[in-house]
C-alpha positions as a Python dict, from the first residue, in 0.01 Angstrom:
ca = {
    (1, 'M'): (0, 0, 0),
    (2, 'A'): (114, -343, -116),
    (3, 'N'): (375, -553, 57),
    (4, 'C'): (711, -664, -83),
    (5, 'S'): (677, -970, -304),
    (6, 'I'): (995, -1117, -153),
    (7, 'H'): (939, -1012, 211),
    (8, 'P'): (557, -1021, 250),
    (9, 'G'): (572, -885, 606),
    (10, 'T'): (739, -564, 485),
    (11, 'A'): (567, -272, 313),
    (12, 'S'): (653, -209, -50),
    (13, 'V'): (824, 116, -142),
    (14, 'G'): (713, 75, -501),
    (15, 'K'): (755, -144, -804),
    (16, 'V'): (1079, -233, -981),
    (17, 'N'): (1024, -403, -1318),
    (18, 'G'): (662, -463, -1212),
    (19, 'V'): (758, -631, -882),
    (20, 'D'): (657, -481, -546),
    (21, 'V'): (975, -441, -340),
    (22, 'C'): (1074, -318, 6),
    (23, 'Q'): (1359, -71, 58),
    (24, 'K'): (1609, -354, 125),
    (25, 'C'): (1517, -527, -204),
    (26, 'K'): (1525, -197, -393),
    (27, 'D'): (1875, -121, -262),
    (28, 'Q'): (1995, -473, -351),
    (29, 'I'): (1846, -445, -702),
    (30, 'V'): (2027, -115, -763),
    (31, 'A'): (2355, -273, -645),
    (32, 'A'): (2299, -592, -850),
    (33, 'R'): (2235, -392, -1169),
    (34, 'K'): (2578, -231, -1131),
    (35, 'K'): (2739, -577, -1127),
    (36, 'V'): (2577, -702, -1451),
    (37, 'D'): (2848, -766, -1713),
    (38, 'K'): (2902, -471, -1947),
    (39, 'H'): (2802, -662, -2263),
    (40, 'V'): (2460, -778, -2132),
    (41, 'E'): (2159, -598, -2277),
    (42, 'P'): (1918, -504, -2134),
    (43, 'K'): (2093, -478, -1797),
    (44, 'D'): (1814, -357, -1566),
    (45, 'C'): (1629, -690, -1554),
    (46, 'F'): (1920, -939, -1581),
    (47, 'I'): (1897, -1000, -1207),
    (48, 'W'): (1718, -1242, -979),
    (49, 'Y'): (1653, -1307, -614),
    (50, 'E'): (1891, -1568, -470),
    (51, 'G'): (1751, -1553, -117),
    (52, 'G'): (1922, -1560, 220),
    (53, 'K'): (2213, -1324, 278),
    (54, 'T'): (2285, -1301, -94),
    (55, 'G'): (1956, -1132, -193),
    (56, 'W'): (1929, -983, -542),
    (57, 'Q'): (2221, -1066, -773),
    (58, 'P'): (2307, -1059, -1145),
    (59, 'I'): (2207, -1375, -1329),
    (60, 'P'): (2520, -1583, -1396),
    (61, 'G'): (2616, -1648, -1756),
    (62, 'T'): (2605, -1450, -2074),
    (63, 'G'): (2316, -1244, -2204),
    (64, 'C'): (2274, -1376, -2559),
    (65, 'A'): (1944, -1564, -2507),
    (66, 'H'): (1822, -1285, -2278),
    (67, 'W'): (1878, -1027, -2552),
    (68, 'V'): (1709, -1242, -2822),
    (69, 'S'): (1418, -1317, -2588),
    (70, 'H'): (1361, -945, -2530),
    (71, 'Q'): (1375, -878, -2906),
    (72, 'R'): (1127, -1156, -2985),
    (73, 'G'): (914, -1143, -2669),
    (74, 'Y'): (1001, -1497, -2556),
    (75, 'K'): (892, -1583, -2202),
    (76, 'R'): (954, -1956, -2193),
    (77, 'G'): (1057, -2185, -1911),
    (78, 'S'): (1027, -2157, -1536),
    (79, 'K'): (1102, -1854, -1318),
    (80, 'N'): (1458, -1980, -1265),
    (81, 'E'): (1512, -1949, -1642),
    (82, 'Q'): (1373, -1596, -1673),
    (83, 'C'): (1496, -1246, -1598),
    (84, 'M'): (1310, -1013, -1364),
    (85, 'L'): (1072, -919, -1650),
    (86, 'G'): (1004, -1284, -1738),
    (87, 'H'): (1221, -1317, -2052),
    (88, 'T'): (1409, -1642, -2107),
    (89, 'F'): (1787, -1636, -2056),
    (90, 'R'): (1883, -1999, -2138),
    (91, 'V'): (1944, -2081, -2507),
    (92, 'K'): (1800, -2434, -2503),
    (93, 'T'): (1488, -2319, -2317),
    (94, 'M'): (1445, -2023, -2553),
    (95, 'L'): (1462, -2255, -2859),
    (96, 'G'): (1180, -2471, -2719),
    (97, 'G'): (882, -2462, -2951),
    (98, 'L'): (1076, -2324, -3247),
    (99, 'G'): (1120, -2533, -3560),
    (100, 'E'): (1455, -2570, -3732),
    (101, 'V'): (1508, -2411, -4073),
    (102, 'K'): (1670, -2696, -4267),
    (103, 'K'): (1825, -2508, -4563),
    (104, 'L'): (2040, -2195, -4554),
    (105, 'A'): (1854, -2074, -4863),
    (106, 'D'): (1534, -2064, -4652),
    (107, 'V'): (1676, -1849, -4370),
    (108, 'K'): (1492, -1518, -4324),
    (109, 'V'): (1532, -1199, -4124),
    (110, 'N'): (1421, -1253, -3760),
    (111, 'D'): (1510, -1623, -3761),
    (112, 'V'): (1702, -1727, -3450),
    (113, 'Y'): (2059, -1853, -3485),
    (114, 'A'): (2199, -2113, -3240),
    (115, 'S'): (2558, -2231, -3214),
    (116, 'P'): (2622, -2605, -3268),
    (117, 'S'): (2646, -2662, -2891),
    (118, 'K'): (2335, -2448, -2828),
    (119, 'D'): (2527, -2224, -2590),
    (120, 'H'): (2508, -1907, -2800),
    (121, 'T'): (2232, -1742, -2998),
    (122, 'G'): (2146, -1437, -3204),
    (123, 'L'): (1897, -1295, -3453),
    (124, 'V'): (1925, -1287, -3830),
    (125, 'I'): (1911, -920, -3931),
    (126, 'K'): (2006, -947, -4298),
    (127, 'V'): (2005, -1213, -4570),
    (128, 'T'): (2172, -1133, -4900),
    (129, 'P'): (2133, -1391, -5178),
    (130, 'D'): (2446, -1486, -5373),
    (131, 'P'): (2356, -1523, -5744),
    (132, 'K'): (2656, -1753, -5796),
    (133, 'K'): (2570, -1970, -5493),
    (134, 'P'): (2192, -1959, -5441),
    (135, 'D'): (2212, -2217, -5160),
    (136, 'E'): (2462, -2005, -4964),
    (137, 'P'): (2323, -1657, -4892),
    (138, 'K'): (2525, -1409, -4689),
    (139, 'I'): (2362, -1408, -4343),
    (140, 'T'): (2424, -1135, -4085),
    (141, 'I'): (2353, -1219, -3722),
    (142, 'R'): (2310, -968, -3439),
    (143, 'H'): (2396, -1113, -3099),
    (144, 'D'): (2488, -1014, -2745),
    (145, 'S'): (2857, -1105, -2760),
    (146, 'S'): (3060, -1148, -2445),
    (147, 'N'): (3372, -1190, -2664),
    (148, 'Q'): (3316, -850, -2826),
    (149, 'G'): (3175, -686, -2513),
    (150, 'K'): (2857, -560, -2682),
    (151, 'V'): (2562, -638, -2905),
    (152, 'A'): (2742, -700, -3235),
    (153, 'D'): (2664, -779, -3599),
    (154, 'N'): (2866, -1060, -3753),
    (155, 'E'): (2856, -1268, -4069),
    (156, 'F'): (2756, -1633, -4034),
    (157, 'A'): (3012, -1778, -4276),
    (158, 'T'): (3310, -1596, -4125),
    (159, 'Y'): (3255, -1512, -3757),
    (160, 'F'): (3046, -1824, -3688),
    (161, 'K'): (3244, -2030, -3942),
    (162, 'G'): (2920, -2136, -4113),
    (163, 'K'): (2831, -2360, -3818),
    (164, 'G'): (2505, -2369, -3626),
    (165, 'T'): (2132, -2390, -3687),
    (166, 'F'): (1850, -2148, -3758),
    (167, 'H'): (1504, -2159, -3602),
    (168, 'R'): (1163, -1994, -3637),
}
């Protein structure tokens, strides 16, 4: 039997999200999952090991980049910028390596949206051309929204006030 990846002197009771854990870690992980904010998706891996008396805890912050990273398979940055399954949870880190789409008319489904301050992100799920305004398509963005308490679909021009950038 393997040993706990956090406490190498203790036998593992199994794997959680691919990580060998002892009973203490397993219990802390179960408790930490229950404390993850209701809007964050997926919840099971939005935790990390803080060490010391604190142990396993929810990752602070919102889950928007985490959700996008799971959808797109992004595993960028260091361990302190990744969930338990290795997906990036910081917007600026997640955008690393992506190029900016310069024109709204060039935005496509699966492009990544980022707010002007790069503190919120989502995925383009629908682009509807406007025959009267070919340079201004209607763009629908799906994002893990702490304001709405869920993964939500919103229109770029209205909800996001037409502000932000797109990346691929």
